[in-house]
C-alpha positions as CSV (number, residue, x, y, z in Angstrom):
1,M,-12.2,-23.5,-8.1
2,C,-9.7,-23.1,-5.3
3,L,-9.2,-19.6,-4.0
4,G,-7.2,-17.7,-1.5
5,I,-9.8,-16.2,1.0
6,P,-8.5,-13.1,2.9
7,G,-9.1,-13.0,6.9
8,K,-7.9,-11.3,9.7
9,V,-5.7,-12.7,12.5
10,L,-7.1,-12.6,15.8
11,A,-4.9,-14.8,17.9
12,I,-1.5,-16.7,17.5
13,E,-0.2,-19.5,19.4
14,P,1.9,-22.7,18.6
15,N,0.4,-26.0,18.5
16,A,1.4,-29.3,20.1
17,L,4.1,-29.5,17.4
18,A,5.3,-25.9,17.9
19,M,3.9,-24.8,14.5
20,P,2.5,-21.1,14.9
21,M,-1.4,-21.5,14.4
22,G,-3.9,-18.6,14.4
23,K,-7.3,-17.9,14.9
24,V,-8.6,-15.9,11.9
25,S,-11.6,-14.5,11.1
26,F,-13.4,-14.5,7.7
27,G,-16.2,-11.9,7.9
28,G,-17.1,-13.3,11.6
29,I,-16.6,-16.9,10.7
30,V,-13.3,-18.0,12.8
31,K,-11.1,-20.9,11.7
32,E,-7.9,-22.4,13.0
33,I,-5.2,-21.5,10.2
34,C,-1.7,-22.7,10.0
35,L,0.8,-19.7,10.0
36,A,4.1,-21.8,9.3
37,Y,4.3,-19.9,5.7
38,T,3.8,-16.3,7.1
39,P,5.7,-16.5,10.5
40,E,5.8,-12.3,10.1
41,A,2.0,-12.2,10.5
42,Q,1.0,-10.5,13.8
43,V,-2.4,-10.4,15.4
44,G,-4.4,-7.7,13.5
45,D,-3.1,-8.6,10.0
46,Y,-4.7,-9.8,7.0
47,V,-3.7,-13.0,5.5
48,V,-4.6,-14.9,2.4
49,V,-5.7,-18.5,3.2
50,H,-5.7,-21.4,0.9
51,V,-6.4,-25.1,2.2
52,G,-6.0,-24.0,5.9
53,F,-2.5,-22.3,5.4
54,A,-2.0,-18.6,5.2
55,I,0.2,-17.9,2.2
56,S,0.9,-14.1,2.1
57,I,-0.2,-11.2,4.0
58,V,-2.3,-8.3,2.8
59,D,-3.3,-4.9,3.9
60,E,-6.7,-4.6,4.9
61,A,-8.1,-2.5,1.9
62,E,-6.9,-5.3,-0.4
63,A,-8.5,-7.8,1.9
64,R,-11.9,-5.9,1.9
65,K,-12.0,-5.7,-1.9
66,V,-11.0,-9.4,-2.4
67,F,-13.9,-10.4,0.2
68,A,-16.3,-8.4,-1.7
69,Y,-15.5,-9.8,-5.1
70,L,-15.9,-13.3,-3.5
71,R,-19.2,-12.5,-1.9
72,E,-20.4,-11.1,-5.6
73,M,-19.5,-14.3,-7.1
74,E,-20.9,-16.3,-4.3
75,E,-17.9,-18.3,-3.3
76,L,-18.1,-17.9,0.2
77,A,-20.3,-20.7,0.9
78,D,-17.5,-23.0,1.8
79,L,-16.8,-20.9,4.9
80,E,-20.2,-21.6,6.5
81,L,-19.5,-25.5,6.5
82,E,-18.6,-27.2,9.9
83,Q,-15.1,-28.1,9.6
84,P,-13.7,-31.5,11.3
85,E,-11.5,-30.7,14.3
């Protein structure tokens, strides 16, 4: 099952192609995520991420609720796998 996972934007900077990229924390696990679809995202915002792309911005309460549901369903194991750079 493919899910969008909420995460908190920690930092934003463009990559070599000038695409906005962000360091996003998923409950303490930090990944580099493309923010091209959410250019209005700011540091401190919560974004829903699907396959490496932030697809929407959500408030903190909604992000925490979704994360709790995912934890209950044991759908967070993929976040703990090493990702290729």
